[in-house]
C-alpha positions as a printed Julia matrix, in Angstrom:
426×3 Matrix{Float64}:
  75.47   31.99  116.74
  77.9    33.54  119.27
  80.77   33.07  116.76
  78.74   34.93  114.11
  78.0    37.77  116.55
  81.69   37.99  117.4
  82.61   38.22  113.71
  79.91   40.84  113.21
  81.24   42.89  116.12
  84.75   42.73  114.68
  83.45   43.95  111.31
  81.6    46.82  113.0
  84.76   47.87  114.86
  86.84   47.7   111.66
  84.29   49.75  109.73
  84.14   52.33  112.53
  87.94   52.67  112.54
  87.96   52.97  108.75
  85.26   55.64  108.92
  87.3    57.61  111.43
  90.41   57.36  109.26
  88.51   58.57  106.22
  86.91   61.41  108.15
  83.31   60.1   108.1
  82.93   59.38  111.77
  82.81   61.62  114.84
  85.96   63.66  115.47
  87.41   63.73  118.95
  90.45   64.76  120.98
  93.43   65.66  118.85
  91.29   65.92  115.72
  89.34   68.77  117.3
  92.54   70.44  118.48
  94.0    70.24  114.99
  90.94   71.99  113.63
  91.37   75.13  115.74
  92.56   77.11  112.75
  91.06   79.93  110.71
  92.1    79.85  107.07
  92.49   83.28  105.5
  93.24   83.71  101.8
  95.48   86.44  100.42
  95.5    87.66   96.81
  98.41   89.84   95.73
 100.47   90.41   92.56
 103.44   88.16   93.36
 104.62   88.25   89.75
 104.32   90.92   87.06
 105.18   94.64   86.96
 104.19   95.36   90.58
 105.45   92.09   92.07
 107.77   93.71   94.62
 104.85   95.66   96.07
 102.64   92.57   96.12
 105.31   90.48   97.81
 105.68   93.07  100.56
 101.91   93.2   101.01
 101.92   89.44  101.49
 104.81   89.71  103.96
 102.85   92.35  105.9
  99.89   89.98  106.36
 102.31   87.23  107.41
 103.82   89.63  109.95
 100.4    90.42  111.43
  99.56   86.7   111.64
 102.84   85.97  113.4
 101.92   88.57  116.03
  98.35   87.26  116.38
  99.31   83.59  116.63
 102.23   84.07  119.01
 102.72   85.87  122.29
 104.55   89.18  122.04
 104.24   91.11  125.32
 106.67   93.81  124.18
 104.74   94.7   121.02
 102.14   97.36  121.66
  99.44   96.4   119.17
  96.08   94.71  119.87
  96.21   90.91  120.37
 100.01   90.82  120.67
 100.01   89.92  124.35
  97.84   86.83  123.94
  98.39   83.7   121.9
  95.85   83.23  119.12
  92.21   84.33  119.19
  88.96   82.79  120.36
  90.78   80.93  123.15
  93.37   79.16  121.05
  92.46   79.49  117.39
  95.4    80.17  115.11
  95.3    81.8   111.69
  96.64   79.92  108.68
  97.23   81.82  105.45
  96.63   80.45  101.97
  98.26   82.6    99.29
  97.37   83.35   95.68
  99.12   85.28   92.91
  96.87   87.61   90.92
  99.73   88.64   88.58
  98.01   92.05   88.74
  95.34   90.76   86.33
  91.6    91.11   87.12
  90.59   87.77   85.54
  93.32   85.89   87.39
  92.4    87.58   90.67
  88.74   86.64   90.22
  89.64   83.01   89.46
  91.95   82.86   92.48
  89.24   84.26   94.76
  86.91   81.51   93.57
  89.59   78.86   94.11
  90.46   80.08   97.6
  86.83   80.18   98.71
  85.5    77.09   96.94
  88.46   74.71   96.95
  90.71   75.88   99.77
  87.77   76.7   102.04
  89.2    79.95  103.37
  87.04   81.87  105.83
  87.84   85.36  104.46
  90.04   87.12  101.91
  92.64   89.9   102.14
  93.9    91.78   99.08
  94.51   92.72   96.4
  96.78   95.82   96.03
  95.55   96.49   92.47
  92.08   98.09   92.53
  91.39   96.37   89.21
  91.86   93.01   90.97
  90.13   93.92   94.23
  86.96   94.81   92.31
  86.15   91.38   90.77
  87.73   89.39   93.61
  85.57   91.16   96.18
  82.45   90.56   94.06
  83.19   86.83   94.4
  83.44   87.17   98.18
  80.27   89.28   98.35
  78.31   86.71   96.37
  79.45   83.98   98.75
  78.83   86.18  101.83
  82.5    86.15  102.82
  84.48   89.06  104.24
  86.97   90.81  101.96
  89.49   93.03  103.76
  91.11   95.48  101.35
  94.24   97.09  102.71
  95.57   99.4   100.05
  93.49   99.49   96.84
  92.61  103.16   96.5
  89.84  103.41   93.89
  87.03  105.38   95.52
  84.51  103.35   93.52
  85.28  100.23   95.57
  83.43  101.59   98.59
  80.61  103.1    96.56
  79.03   99.75   95.63
  76.84   99.34   98.72
  78.54   96.04   99.56
  78.07   94.37  102.93
  81.2    92.23  103.24
  83.83   94.62  101.82
  86.08   96.74  104.08
  88.88   99.06  102.92
  91.56  100.52  105.21
  93.45  103.02  103.02
  92.48  106.55  101.96
  90.85  106.76   98.53
  92.05  108.48   95.39
  89.14  110.9    95.88
  90.44  112.13   99.23
  94.02  112.12   97.96
  93.04  114.21   94.91
  91.57  116.85   97.21
  94.78  116.76   99.28
  96.93  117.16   96.17
  94.97  120.2    95.03
  95.33  121.66   98.52
  99.11  121.25   98.13
  99.01  123.23   94.88
  96.98  125.99   96.52
  99.32  126.01   99.5
 102.38  126.23   97.2
 100.78  129.16   95.36
 100.19  130.95   98.64
 103.4   130.11  100.51
 105.88  129.91   97.64
 104.23  132.23   95.1
 104.36  129.22   92.8
 101.87  130.56   90.25
 100.65  127.06   89.41
  97.7   127.28   87.03
  97.72  124.19   84.8
  97.7   120.47   85.49
  98.51  117.32   83.53
  97.35  113.85   84.51
  99.09  110.59   83.57
  97.6   107.28   84.63
  97.48  103.58   83.92
  94.41  102.51   81.98
  92.92  100.43   84.8
  90.3   100.6    87.55
  92.79  102.41   89.77
  94.21  104.76   87.14
  90.98  105.78   85.48
  89.27  106.58   88.78
  92.31  108.47   90.04
  92.3   110.58   86.86
  88.58  111.28   87.19
  89.0   112.37   90.8
  92.06  114.47   89.9
  90.14  116.37   87.23
  87.17  116.86   89.55
  89.35  118.21   92.37
  91.35  120.39   89.99
  88.19  122.02   88.62
  86.92  122.66   92.14
  90.26  124.22   93.04
  90.43  126.49   90.01
  93.15  124.65   88.08
  92.97  123.88   84.36
  93.71  120.33   83.19
  95.6   120.75   79.92
  96.43  117.13   79.15
  95.08  113.69   80.06
  97.48  110.81   79.3
  96.52  107.14   79.79
  98.93  104.25   79.22
  98.81  100.46   79.29
 100.08   98.93   82.58
 103.29   96.97   82.13
 104.39   99.27   79.32
 107.82   98.77   77.77
 107.94  102.27   76.32
 106.45  105.57   77.52
 108.11  107.89   75.0
 104.85  108.92   73.35
 103.12  109.58   76.67
 105.99  111.69   77.99
 106.15  113.66   74.75
 102.42  114.36   75.1
 103.03  115.72   78.59
 106.02  117.75   77.42
 104.09  119.33   74.57
 101.28  120.42   76.91
 103.9   121.67   79.42
 101.64  121.75   82.52
 102.83  123.52   85.65
 102.01  120.44   87.73
 101.43  116.74   87.04
  99.45  114.18   89.03
 100.58  110.62   88.35
  98.73  107.34   88.93
 101.68  105.16   87.97
 102.59  101.95   89.8
 105.67   99.78   90.25
 108.01   99.31   87.31
 105.87  101.69   85.24
 106.77  104.5    87.62
 110.48  103.81   87.28
 110.15  103.77   83.48
 108.16  107.02   83.51
 110.76  108.88   85.59
 113.64  107.65   83.41
 111.76  108.54   80.23
 111.13  112.08   81.5
 114.84  112.44   82.16
 115.69  111.19   78.65
 113.22  113.71   77.2
 114.65  116.46   79.44
 111.16  117.23   80.69
 110.23  118.06   84.25
 107.18  120.0    85.51
 107.63  122.33   88.44
 105.83  119.88   90.75
 104.8   116.22   90.42
 102.52  114.49   92.94
 101.8   110.78   92.79
  99.12  108.41   93.99
  99.97  105.13   95.64
 102.98  102.92   95.04
 105.65  103.56   92.55
 106.59  106.75   94.31
 105.99  105.13   97.71
 108.11  102.06   96.93
 111.44  102.36   98.82
 113.05   99.78   96.55
 112.18  101.75   93.41
 113.3   104.99   95.04
 116.66  103.39   95.8
 116.96  102.04   92.25
 116.25  105.48   90.78
 118.81  107.14   93.05
 119.02  110.9    92.58
 116.48  110.79   89.78
 113.77  110.0    92.35
 114.38  113.2    94.3
 111.85  116.05   94.49
 108.91  113.95   93.32
 106.02  113.97   95.78
 103.18  111.71   96.84
 100.9   110.7    99.68
 101.56  107.94  102.16
 100.11  106.48  105.32
 103.58  105.42  106.43
 107.27  105.71  105.69
 110.21  105.16  108.06
 110.41  108.95  108.47
 107.05  108.78  110.26
 108.63  106.88  113.16
 108.24  109.73  115.65
 104.51  109.9   114.83
 103.97  106.12  115.0
 106.42  104.71  117.6
 104.6   101.38  117.95
 105.48  100.44  114.37
 109.18   99.82  115.11
 108.79   96.44  116.84
 106.38   95.2   114.18
 108.59   96.48  111.37
 111.49   94.46  112.77
 109.52   91.26  112.12
 108.45   92.53  108.69
 112.01   93.4   107.62
 113.16   89.9   108.49
 110.74   88.67  105.81
 111.68   91.28  103.17
 115.46   91.3   103.33
 115.53   94.52  105.31
 113.01   96.52  103.27
 110.78   98.59  105.62
 107.01   99.03  105.5
 105.6   101.45  102.96
 102.15  103.05  102.88
 100.62  100.11  101.02
 102.11   97.13  102.82
 101.4    98.48  106.29
  97.69   98.81  105.4
  97.56   95.07  104.67
  98.95   94.34  108.13
  96.27   96.62  109.58
  93.6    94.75  107.57
  94.62   91.46  109.16
  94.89   92.9   112.67
  91.49   94.6   112.51
  89.83   91.46  111.16
  91.33   89.4   113.99
  90.12   91.97  116.54
  86.62   91.77  115.1
  86.58   87.97  115.31
  87.72   88.19  118.93
  85.13   90.89  119.7
  82.34   88.86  118.09
  83.45   85.79  120.03
  82.49   83.71  117.04
  83.36   82.62  113.51
  79.85   83.45  112.4
  80.51   85.8   109.47
  77.42   87.92  110.14
  78.45   88.52  113.75
  81.96   89.51  112.68
  80.57   91.9   110.02
  78.35   93.49  112.66
  81.37   93.87  114.94
  83.43   95.48  112.17
  80.69   98.01  111.54
  79.77   98.75  115.14
  83.18   99.46  116.65
  86.09  101.86  116.44
  89.29   99.8   116.38
  92.63  100.63  117.96
  95.25  100.65  115.21
  98.76  101.78  116.21
  99.97  100.93  112.69
  97.6   103.53  111.2
  98.57  107.19  111.01
  95.32  108.2   112.72
  95.66  105.51  115.4
  92.07  104.32  114.9
  89.93  102.55  112.29
  86.2   103.13  111.8
  84.13  101.84  108.89
  81.25  103.7   107.26
  78.46  102.17  105.19
  80.05  100.63  102.11
  83.18   99.67  104.0
  85.42  102.74  103.86
  87.67  103.5   106.83
  86.64  107.08  107.52
  89.59  107.66  109.87
  92.21  106.88  107.2
  94.91  109.53  107.0
  97.99  110.21  104.9
 100.76  112.78  104.64
 102.12  114.3   101.43
 105.85  113.71  101.31
 108.72  114.7    99.02
 111.82  112.62   98.32
 114.87  114.66   99.3
 118.28  112.98   99.24
 116.53  109.62   99.16
 114.43  110.34  102.26
 110.64  110.74  102.36
 110.3   114.14  104.0
 106.94  115.21  105.44
 105.72  118.31  103.6
 101.94  118.68  103.98
  99.88  119.33  106.11
 102.32  121.97  107.25
 101.68  121.25  110.92
 103.07  117.72  110.4
 106.01  118.79  108.22
 109.62  117.99  109.06
 111.11  119.72  106.0
 110.43  122.52  103.54
 109.28  121.74  100.02
 111.88  121.97   97.27
 110.05  124.0    94.64
 110.34  124.03   91.75
 111.83  120.56   91.25
 115.56  120.78   90.51
 116.22  120.31   86.76
 117.81  117.04   85.67
 121.14  118.69   84.79
 121.47  120.44   88.16
 121.19  117.47   90.48
């Protein structure tokens, strides 16, 4: 009998060890320590026509995580002086490539949440991707931090788990119209008519709608409305449509490689309005600006950051040093820096909540005003629906390859070049 008991005990021990190895038994010691991670998923366009922007957005989140996980006493942003959050938890990123396509972004959101088991999502640059991807997160009651997608409609859906850091195309449209009015007053510009060119997407269509609404309110006549397919290989027809209408000003919702193609096509057609103001990346992209060289000059757009804002945002420099090491020396732009802010604010909210309970973190996000040295306004505050109501931007103009601050006038560091210099006089 005793021999049988001994054999039975040995079998019990072996089964217990096997259960531990397979993960069925209680987890102790080092197993618990290894689990002190928070998996965050990112969804950005890492390939496709706006891949360079998406890659920098991803690098910005990685930069924020490096600061959060490590100890950086010389960096003056929240959480930099401690190591990790929640007394030792580290953030681990799981990346996905949306290719800039809504269906791919939706599928990747589902994969990250269901298969990878991420705790929250950050993304997705393209508003057209952020829309379906955030619906997936909302349905699963997971937080979606949206750094730079600008469609105003995203924060008009009465969603509980969606938070957006950047200004919207609605607020930017109002700012752009104010620039036209200011130019008429200060420069006797006599701007009366407006053309709108935009990609036929969630972002572009909403930007165009807001542009036309703001123009009407400001007393400007929209004389042409020109959509195009993102990833276009030819914009000759669209540029000819603009040229025929000959508006005094043009608002452009044109991203990435499409922006570069648009500018070059306007030069080929020898067409240039007196003023062009652009939403979002394309214009903001320092790589594209460098590629275009002198052809990029005198175009305008809004941005929450460019290196020329350094005197306004001195705390960015130390963070940008880490970022540039990941991007081959390319600095932050207005889009990428918002993704870093998204990660930093989410980490602050987790720390403030003292918990990984999603509902507690959502409550913390809504209830507090967050310090944000990487934001132009220095603070972040979310309204119902998830919009950061303290988001700010400056309208800049490229002059000699530099993003010069133009408007509001009190924040300007240069005078506007108006009208834009013709192609043959540059």
